[in-house]
N, C-alpha and C positions, 0 to 999 in steps of 0.2 A: 379207628373206634369202633364204627356199625360193625362190621364185619369181624373184627376179633370176638365182641360182645356176644354174634350168631355163632361163632365157632362156638363159645365157650359152652354157653347155650343149649347147642347142639349136643357135643362132649357130656353133659350134665345129663340130656335126657336119656340116652343111651346107657348109661352107668344105671339111672334109677330104674328103666327099661331094662335090660337084661339081669339085673341086680336082682328083680323080683318085687324092687319098694312101693313101683307103680301103680301093680297089680293089688296089693295089700290096700294102696288108697282109694283105687277104687272100689275094692269089696268094700270098705267102709264109706266112703261119702255117697256110693251108689242104692247103698241097702234101702227101697221103698222109695227111690225117685227115680225119676229119666231125666237125662241130659236130652237136650232138643238141638239137634246143630241146624245153623243157618249157612245157605249157600246163597249167592248169587249167581253167578258166572261160569262155565264150563268149557275153557280156549285154550288153546294152541298157544305156545308163547310168539308165535309169528301173526298173531291175529292183530287186523288192522283195528284196533282196538284205543278208548282213550278212557276206558274204564279205569279206576283206582286199582293199585296192585292189591289192596285190603281188599277187594270183591270176587277175584280172579283165582279159578284154581285148573291147572292144565285138566285135559283128560285123562291122563295118566295116574296122575294124582287122584282124582277121584274115582276112578277104578279102587286103587290101592285104599282108599277111605272107606269104599263100598265093600270091600271083600273082606274088609276087617271089621266092619260092622255085623257083616253076615255071621263071621267066624266068632269073634267075642263079645259080642251085646244082641239083646232080641232086640229089633228093628219093629214097631208099632203102627200099623197106620191112623189114620187118623181120629176114625171109628174108637180104633182101638184104644189108641189115648186118650179121648174123652173119656170111655168107658172107666178108665182106670183112677183119668183125676176124679172123678165122680165117686169113685167108689173109694179113692186116697190112698193108694196104696198099688205099685209097679213093680212087674216082675224082675229080680237082680239084673240090672244090665240094658233096662230100659233104656229105649232111645227112637228120637221120630228126629225123622231127617225134612228139614223143610227150605224153601227156595222162593227168596223174594224178588219181586218185580216182572217179571213173565220177560224174561231175555231171550229172543229166537236161540241160542244157542240151550237152552233149558230142555226144549223139548230135539232140539238134534242132536247136543251130543252127551247131556245126561240120560236123557229116557233109556236109550239103550243100553246104557253099565246096569240103570235100575231093574231092566228087564232082564237084562243078562245074569244079576246077580239076586231075584227077586224078594227086591229091598223096595218098601213101601214109602211115599214120600207124600208132601205136599206142596204144592207149587201157588203161593199166594202172588197174586196179578192184579197189575194196577192195570185196573180196563181200561179207563182214559187212554194208555200207550198203545191198547194190543188193537194189531192194523192198521195202526198210523205213521205217519212218517217224521213222528215228535220223538225226542231224544232227553234224556233229562240234563237239564241245564250244566252239568259237570261236565259231561261229555262235549256237549254241544262247545260248549265256551274252552274247551280244550284245545280240543280238533282245532277251533280258529286259533286260537294262540299260538298253534304250532303252525300252521298256515303261515299264519305273518310271520313268523319267526324264520322261515324259510325262503321269503320273498323279500328281495335286495329292495330295499329303499319304500316300503311300504308299514304302515303299520307302526313306522318307530317311535311314535310320542307316545301309544298306547302302549309298548314295550313297555319304554320307561317311567311312565308314572304309576305301573304295576311292578318294578322294580326287576327286569326281566330279561333289558336292554341285551345280559350276558348270552340269551338264549339263540342270537342271532350270529354270533359267531362260534357256536357248540357244535358239534357234530349233532345225528339226528336223535341217537340213543338217548345224550346228554340233554338235549332240547328237550325230550317227551317228558324226561324227568324233569325241567325247571318248570315248565310250566304244568307239568300233574303238582308240585308241589303249592303253585301259584294257588291254585284252585283250592286246593285245599285247606290254605289259608284263608282264601273269600268265604268257604263254606259260615265263619262264625258273622256274616255280615248283615243287615237287615236286608227283607226284602228290596225296598227302596232303593239304597245303595248297590246291591246287584244289580240291577234293572237298569241303571245308569251305566253301569260298568261295560253291562251285555251289547246295551245300543251303540255305545263307543267303539266295543271292536270288533259289531257286527258290521258299522258303518265304516270302519279302517277295513274292513274286507272287502266291502263294497268299492271301495273308493280304488282298490288292488286288483281287484275284476277276478275275485279268486270263487271258487265254486266251493259254495259250505252247504248245501243240499246235500254231496252225498255222505253217506252215512257211515260205510265202510262196515264194519261188522257188530257196530253198536245201533243195533236195532231189536224191536221188538217180535214177538211172535205176533202170526196173523192169527186170525179167531179160527181158521180151521185145525191149528196148531192146537190150539188153546181146548179145542173140541178132539182132534187125538191122543193127546194127551187122558185127557178125561175119563176116557172111554178106554183108557189103557188098565191092564191090571193092574197095575202098581202106583197107580198116581190121581190124585185125590186135589181138584183147582180148588182154592179158596181167595177170601178176601184181602187186598191191599189197600182198600181203597180204592176210588175213582182218578181222583186226580192225582194222589200224591203228594200232595201239598200236606206238612204235617198236620194233624190234625190237632194238634194245642195250637195252631192261627187262625182255628176256624170258628170257635163257639161253640156252643152247644149244638143248635139248630144245623148250622150249614153240618159239622162232622158227621152228626146223624144221615144226613140227607147223603153228605156225600160218599158216605158205606152203607146205606140202602142203594143208591145209585149201584152201584159195584157188582150188590148182590141180584139187582133188578137185570142188571146185563148179561149177568153169569146166568140167571134161570131163563131169558130170552132164548139163549142157545141152548137150551136144554140140561144145563150144568147144575146139579142141586149138592150148591156150597154147604159146608161143613157150617157149623154154628162157632165157628173160628175165624180170625183176622190177624194177620201180622201190619201192627201200625207202620204206616209212611215215617221213615227215617227211625222208628221206634221210640217215638217219644208219645206220651201219655201223661198226663195228670186226670185228678178227678172230672174233668167237663168231660173229658173222651172218654170213660169207664161211662160215663152215665150215657155219651151218646153210644158206644158200644150196645149199651143194656136197649135203648130205646130202639135201636138198629135190629133185635132180638136175636142180638149174638151172648153169645156165652163166654168165649176164650177171647184171651185179645195177648198175642206177640209181643216184646219189646226187644232190645237188642242188648240190654242189661246181660253181663254172665254170671248166672249161676245154675242149680238144678232144679227139678220142678218135682216139688212133694204134696201130703195133704196138709201143709202149713201154708202154701203157695198161693198169692190173689190169684184168684182167674183171672180177673182184668190185665195182671203186671208181670205176666210169666216171662221168666230167662229165659235167652237161650245163650248157644257158644257160636258165634262167627268164626268159619273158617277161610283160610286165605293160602297161598300158595306155601310161603316161606311159615307159615306155623301147620303146615299138613303133608309137605311132601316125602316124610318117613316114617315109619309108624310108632316110634315113640316120640316124635315132637307130634305128631296128633292124639297120643294118648294123653302127653302130657297137658294139650292144648283142651283137650274136652274136660280132663280136671280141673282147670284152674290153675295148673303149677309153671313156674315158667312163663 
């Protein structure tokens, strides 16, 4: 059924695109407004990554997206975007390309494409992970569960408790899908519950003698990579906070400190960050906006879908998340940008 719906959506996207309807909608919806694109990872299909498919695009798709933006939109730098926002007006077709987190592939795979087409972008980095051997809990837990599912006789009870014991008898591709789906479901749990599950899975891996220190392609940039990106002609590096803990969980004082520390870390490396940030997980409330202002920042990006205009609240700007299934063809890409289908 999912495959059937995907085929129908693709057919509708092509019909709207080639009939010209999408372009009329774009002309209407983007008048004096901008669309802010959110990418996370640019990885080949065979990458050794356990990041969710909802935050990945292939280099080929990313290149096609950027080529499309250069031809049909007006890509803005961080400084140009902020200036338009202050004036309350954007040129027709204005867009801003952003990346969240600070994964190594941003500099390795995305930067050369941005340079080729001379499209500016903002890399929002979680400074606490830059140059470290740490990885987000989602990637770490998914990799561990996958390793357990491939190891005969180990971690059976953990897999049973999480309802994914079938992953043990599945082929590699199916097992990856099963454990990713499991971890996606776990995102709704509180931190204490997640910590208990993480400890149980780590203990099971240790008892099985599994090496869980290998991160594969799930790793972040080091500081040299961040500086290279920041000193390129197309990338501005900004704050994604320091700890990557959703700021809504920290309280105003701790959230302010988390943002300030990220700015200090960037400044220490000679990086003049813009007065904007992307909130970890996109989470924001009145307390977070207060923290944003206390940290000396003016603009905060969420993960809510929408367009940015004069009426937009500076601390709650919407963006459009891009991933392979929503951006691999020009019609689907434009539909995604416009919030259609």
